[in-house]
C-alpha positions in Angstrom: 73.4 -25.0 -85.6 76.6 -23.9 -87.1 76.9 -20.2 -87.8 78.9 -19.6 -91.0 80.2 -16.1 -91.1 81.7 -14.4 -94.3 85.4 -14.8 -94.7 86.8 -11.4 -93.6 90.2 -10.3 -92.4 90.7 -8.3 -89.2 93.7 -6.2 -88.1 94.3 -3.7 -85.3 93.1 -0.2 -85.9 91.6 -0.9 -89.4 88.1 -0.4 -90.6 86.4 -3.5 -92.1 83.9 -3.0 -94.9 82.0 -6.0 -96.1 80.7 -4.3 -99.3 80.1 -0.8 -100.6 77.5 0.8 -98.4 77.6 -2.0 -95.8 78.5 -2.0 -92.1 82.1 -1.4 -90.8 83.7 -2.3 -87.5 86.9 -1.5 -85.6 88.2 -4.6 -84.0 90.5 -4.6 -80.9 91.9 -8.1 -81.6 94.3 -8.9 -84.4 94.6 -12.4 -85.8 97.2 -13.1 -88.4 96.8 -11.2 -91.6 94.6 -13.0 -94.1 93.4 -15.4 -91.5 89.7 -16.0 -91.7 87.7 -15.5 -88.5 85.1 -18.1 -87.9 82.6 -18.5 -85.0 82.0 -22.2 -85.8 82.2 -24.1 -82.6 82.6 -21.0 -80.4 80.7 -20.1 -77.3 78.7 -17.4 -79.1 75.3 -18.3 -80.4 73.5 -17.0 -83.5 71.0 -15.1 -81.3 73.8 -13.2 -79.5 75.4 -12.3 -82.8 72.2 -11.1 -84.3 70.9 -9.2 -81.3 71.5 -5.8 -82.8 70.9 -4.0 -86.0 73.0 -1.0 -87.1 72.6 1.7 -89.7 74.4 1.6 -93.0 77.9 2.9 -93.0 78.0 3.1 -89.2 81.4 2.6 -87.7 81.6 1.0 -84.2 84.6 1.2 -82.0 85.3 -1.5 -79.5 87.4 -0.8 -76.5 89.8 -3.3 -75.1 87.5 -4.1 -72.2 84.4 -4.4 -74.3 82.8 -7.8 -74.8 83.7 -9.4 -78.1 80.2 -10.5 -79.1 78.9 -6.9 -78.7 81.4 -5.9 -81.2 80.7 -8.7 -83.6 77.0 -8.5 -83.7 77.1 -5.7 -86.3 78.4 -8.2 -88.8 75.1 -10.2 -89.0 72.0 -8.0 -89.4 68.6 -9.5 -88.7 67.1 -10.3 -92.1 63.6 -9.1 -92.9 60.9 -11.7 -93.4 59.1 -11.9 -96.8 56.0 -10.4 -95.2 57.9 -7.4 -93.8 59.6 -6.8 -97.1 56.2 -6.8 -98.8 54.8 -4.4 -96.3 57.8 -2.1 -96.6 57.4 -2.0 -100.4 53.8 -0.9 -100.2 52.9 2.7 -100.8 52.7 4.8 -97.6 51.9 8.4 -96.6 54.8 10.3 -95.2 55.3 13.8 -93.8 58.8 15.1 -93.5 59.8 17.4 -90.6 62.6 19.9 -91.2 65.2 21.1 -88.7 63.3 24.3 -88.0 60.2 22.4 -86.9 58.1 23.0 -89.9 56.5 20.1 -91.7 56.0 19.4 -95.4 52.5 18.4 -96.7 51.7 14.7 -96.7 52.9 12.9 -99.8 52.5 9.4 -101.1 55.7 7.4 -100.9 56.4 4.3 -103.1 59.5 3.1 -101.3 62.9 3.3 -102.9 63.9 3.5 -106.6 63.9 -0.2 -107.0 60.3 -0.5 -105.6 59.2 2.2 -108.1 60.9 0.4 -111.0 59.2 -2.9 -110.1 55.8 -1.2 -109.6 56.2 0.7 -112.9 57.0 -2.5 -114.7 54.4 -4.7 -113.1 51.3 -2.5 -113.3 51.2 -2.0 -117.1 51.7 -5.7 -117.5 48.8 -6.4 -115.2 46.5 -3.9 -117.0 47.6 -5.4 -120.3 46.6 -8.9 -119.2 43.3 -7.6 -117.9 42.4 -6.0 -121.2 42.3 -9.2 -123.3 39.5 -11.0 -121.3 37.4 -7.9 -121.2 37.6 -7.5 -125.0 36.9 -11.2 -125.5 33.7 -10.9 -123.4 32.7 -8.0 -125.7 33.2 -10.3 -128.7 30.9 -12.8 -127.0 28.4 -10.1 -126.3 28.1 -9.1 -130.0 27.9 -12.7 -131.2 25.2 -13.3 -128.6 23.2 -10.4 -130.1 22.8 -12.6 -133.2 20.2 -14.6 -131.2 21.7 -18.0 -131.9 23.0 -20.2 -129.2 24.7 -22.4 -131.8 26.7 -19.3 -133.0 28.1 -18.9 -129.5 28.9 -22.6 -129.2 30.6 -22.5 -132.6 32.6 -19.5 -131.7 33.7 -21.1 -128.4 34.8 -24.3 -130.2 36.7 -22.5 -132.9 38.5 -20.3 -130.4 39.5 -23.3 -128.4 40.9 -25.1 -131.5 42.8 -21.9 -132.4 44.3 -21.3 -129.0 45.2 -25.0 -128.6 47.6 -24.7 -131.5 48.6 -21.1 -130.8 49.8 -21.8 -127.2 51.8 -24.8 -128.3 53.9 -22.3 -130.4 53.7 -19.3 -128.1 56.3 -20.7 -125.7 58.9 -19.1 -128.0 58.0 -15.5 -127.1 58.0 -16.3 -123.4 61.6 -17.5 -123.5 62.6 -14.4 -125.6 62.1 -12.0 -122.7 64.8 -13.3 -120.3 67.2 -13.8 -123.2 66.8 -10.2 -124.4 67.1 -9.0 -120.8 70.4 -11.0 -120.4 71.9 -9.6 -123.6 70.8 -6.0 -122.9 72.2 -6.1 -119.3 75.5 -7.3 -120.8 75.5 -4.4 -123.3 75.4 -6.8 -126.3 72.8 -5.3 -128.7 73.8 -7.7 -131.4 72.9 -10.7 -129.2 69.6 -9.1 -128.3 68.8 -8.6 -131.9 69.7 -12.2 -132.7 67.4 -13.6 -130.0 64.5 -11.5 -131.3 65.1 -12.4 -135.0 65.4 -16.1 -134.1 62.1 -16.1 -132.3 60.4 -14.2 -135.1 61.8 -16.7 -137.7 60.5 -19.6 -135.7 57.2 -17.8 -135.3 57.0 -17.3 -139.0 57.8 -21.0 -139.7 55.6 -22.6 -137.1 52.8 -20.0 -137.3 52.7 -20.5 -141.1 52.3 -24.2 -140.7 49.5 -23.7 -138.2 47.8 -21.2 -140.4 47.9 -23.6 -143.4 46.5 -26.4 -141.2 43.6 -24.4 -139.7 42.7 -22.6 -143.0 43.0 -25.6 -145.3 41.8 -28.3 -142.9 39.7 -26.6 -140.1 37.7 -29.8 -139.5 40.9 -31.5 -138.2 41.4 -28.9 -135.5 37.7 -28.7 -134.7 37.6 -32.5 -134.4 39.5 -32.1 -131.1 36.5 -30.1 -129.7 33.4 -31.0 -131.6 32.0 -34.4 -132.5 31.5 -35.3 -136.1 28.2 -33.8 -137.4 27.8 -31.4 -134.3 25.2 -28.7 -135.0 27.7 -25.9 -134.0 30.1 -27.0 -136.8 28.5 -24.8 -139.4 29.4 -21.7 -137.4 32.7 -22.9 -136.2 34.2 -23.7 -139.6 34.0 -20.2 -141.2 35.0 -18.6 -137.9 38.1 -20.7 -137.5 39.3 -20.2 -141.1 39.3 -16.4 -140.6 40.6 -16.5 -137.1 43.6 -18.6 -138.2 44.7 -15.7 -140.4 45.9 -14.0 -137.2 48.2 -16.8 -136.1 51.5 -15.2 -137.4 50.6 -11.6 -136.4 49.6 -12.8 -132.9 53.0 -14.5 -132.5 54.7 -11.3 -133.8 52.8 -9.3 -131.2 53.7 -11.8 -128.4 57.4 -11.7 -129.4 57.4 -7.9 -129.5 55.8 -7.8 -126.1 58.4 -10.2 -124.7 61.2 -8.1 -126.2 60.0 -4.9 -124.6 59.5 -6.7 -121.4 63.1 -7.8 -121.6 63.9 -4.0 -121.9 61.8 -3.4 -118.8 59.4 -1.3 -120.9 55.8 -2.5 -120.4 54.1 0.8 -121.1 54.7 0.6 -124.9 53.1 -2.9 -125.1 50.1 -1.6 -123.1 49.6 1.2 -125.6 49.7 -1.2 -128.5 47.3 -3.5 -126.8 44.8 -0.7 -126.0 45.0 0.4 -129.7 44.4 -3.0 -131.2 41.7 -4.0 -128.8 39.9 -0.7 -129.3 40.0 -1.4 -133.1 38.5 -4.8 -132.4 35.7 -3.3 -130.3 34.8 -0.9 -133.1 35.1 -3.5 -135.9 33.0 -6.2 -134.2 29.5 -4.8 -134.8 30.5 -3.5 -138.2 31.5 -6.9 -139.5 28.9 -8.9 -137.7 25.8 -6.8 -138.5 27.0 -4.5 -141.3 26.6 -0.8 -141.7 23.0 0.2 -142.5 24.0 3.9 -142.6 26.3 3.1 -145.6 23.9 0.8 -147.3 25.6 -2.4 -146.0 22.6 -4.1 -144.5 23.9 -7.6 -144.4 26.8 -8.5 -142.1 29.0 -11.6 -142.0 27.5 -13.0 -138.8 29.7 -14.9 -136.4 32.5 -15.0 -139.1 32.6 -11.2 -138.9 33.8 -11.4 -135.3 36.7 -13.6 -136.4 37.6 -11.1 -139.2 37.6 -8.2 -136.8 39.9 -10.0 -134.4 42.2 -11.0 -137.3 42.4 -7.4 -138.5 43.2 -6.1 -135.0 45.9 -8.8 -134.6 47.4 -7.9 -137.9 47.5 -4.2 -136.9 49.2 -5.1 -133.7 51.8 -7.3 -135.4 52.7 -4.5 -137.9 53.0 -1.9 -135.1 55.4 -4.2 -133.1 57.4 -4.8 -136.3 57.8 -1.1 -136.8 58.8 -0.6 -133.1 61.3 -3.4 -133.2 62.9 -2.0 -136.4 63.1 1.4 -134.8 64.8 0.0 -131.7 67.2 -1.9 -133.9 66.1 -5.2 -132.4 65.1 -6.6 -135.8 66.5 -6.6 -139.3 64.2 -7.5 -142.2 67.0 -9.5 -143.9 67.3 -11.8 -140.9 63.6 -12.6 -140.6 63.7 -15.0 -143.5 67.2 -16.4 -143.0 67.2 -19.7 -141.1 69.5 -19.3 -138.0 72.1 -21.9 -137.2 71.1 -24.8 -134.9 73.6 -23.7 -132.2 71.8 -20.3 -132.1 68.3 -21.6 -131.7 69.1 -24.6 -129.5 69.1 -22.5 -126.2 65.7 -21.0 -127.3 64.2 -24.4 -127.9 65.8 -26.1 -124.8 64.6 -23.2 -122.6 61.1 -23.5 -123.9 60.6 -27.2 -123.3 59.3 -26.7 -119.8 57.0 -24.0 -121.0 55.8 -26.2 -123.8 55.1 -29.0 -121.4 53.1 -26.7 -119.2 51.1 -25.4 -122.2 50.4 -28.9 -123.4 49.1 -29.9 -120.0 46.8 -26.9 -119.9 45.6 -27.5 -123.4 44.6 -31.1 -122.6 42.5 -29.9 -119.7 40.8 -27.2 -121.7 40.2 -29.4 -124.6 38.6 -32.1 -122.4 36.4 -29.5 -120.6 35.3 -27.9 -123.9 34.6 -31.2 -125.6 32.5 -32.4 -122.7 30.5 -29.2 -122.7 29.9 -29.4 -126.5 28.6 -32.9 -126.1 26.2 -32.3 -123.2 23.2 -32.5 -125.5 22.7 -33.4 -129.2 21.4 -29.9 -130.1 24.6 -28.1 -129.0 22.6 -25.4 -127.1 24.0 -26.3 -123.7 27.6 -25.6 -124.9 26.7 -21.9 -125.4 
């Protein structure tokens, strides 16, 4: 195989540096100035060139009688495999020994600064993603306490109808994160603000249309999941109407999360998520069963779970809006002004692949849910 070496220039008694902080070598042979040195077609193999690894910033002197490959093998360090890079990035216990022979106590090491930054960004995101299914299971628990299998079936059908439309729109926030990160890394705060405002404008527009559809014509969305005249329809209709009120706030929250992720700040979104989901946990039993201590003995039933979720999503959307205003990533005047086509074109083009992915997943989920809802005419098996 051909060994392609970097184009570098060698001269007698000079130090060669490939990049800041990289390896350097003194060379005893001097080709013409600006003449690239290539080992293509030479007698030296890749294994002989890569036979050694040297420390960073190490300068190696080659005497006239020293073999040339021994001098050149510092130029091509042996790359680490993906597995070794992963192992090296894992936390480890270290104990530093000083020059006088004493030892420091054991301490947990998380690798270099880059490893710590990656870990500090990834862990809050992982916890944030883990919170949502846990809270959704609590919603199912409280609805199950109603003692009606059809209520559970209706809630599942309505949630599927809601998320089918939501995820077809939520590709916009997913594209916002890299666009914001690109603008921030370039030091262009105006561009970062534009990308966030454009995403929020489209979220307002498309989310508003989705809300009108699901609130005004919920049977259309439920028709994708439930058969006409299904027993669970009586529970699914009021649930979906109230759940649809959270469409725009949920898109606001997703855009805010994406914007902060572009800033490499995933701790703030985690705090917002914990706050809103805690509110949902507290509100669920109150709206479903009422508050007998306050004289409210009749709750809203399964629709109360939808109202509690919509209230928590609205709270999260308002919190994110305030945070984005504080970070100067949003201007209220730009939220309702339609951006130019040339500005939103990259956002839409970049989201086509994500939209295709979401559409494929939705088809699979819809098919599975519809089959489950039609397993028996009573609708109990779908619960």
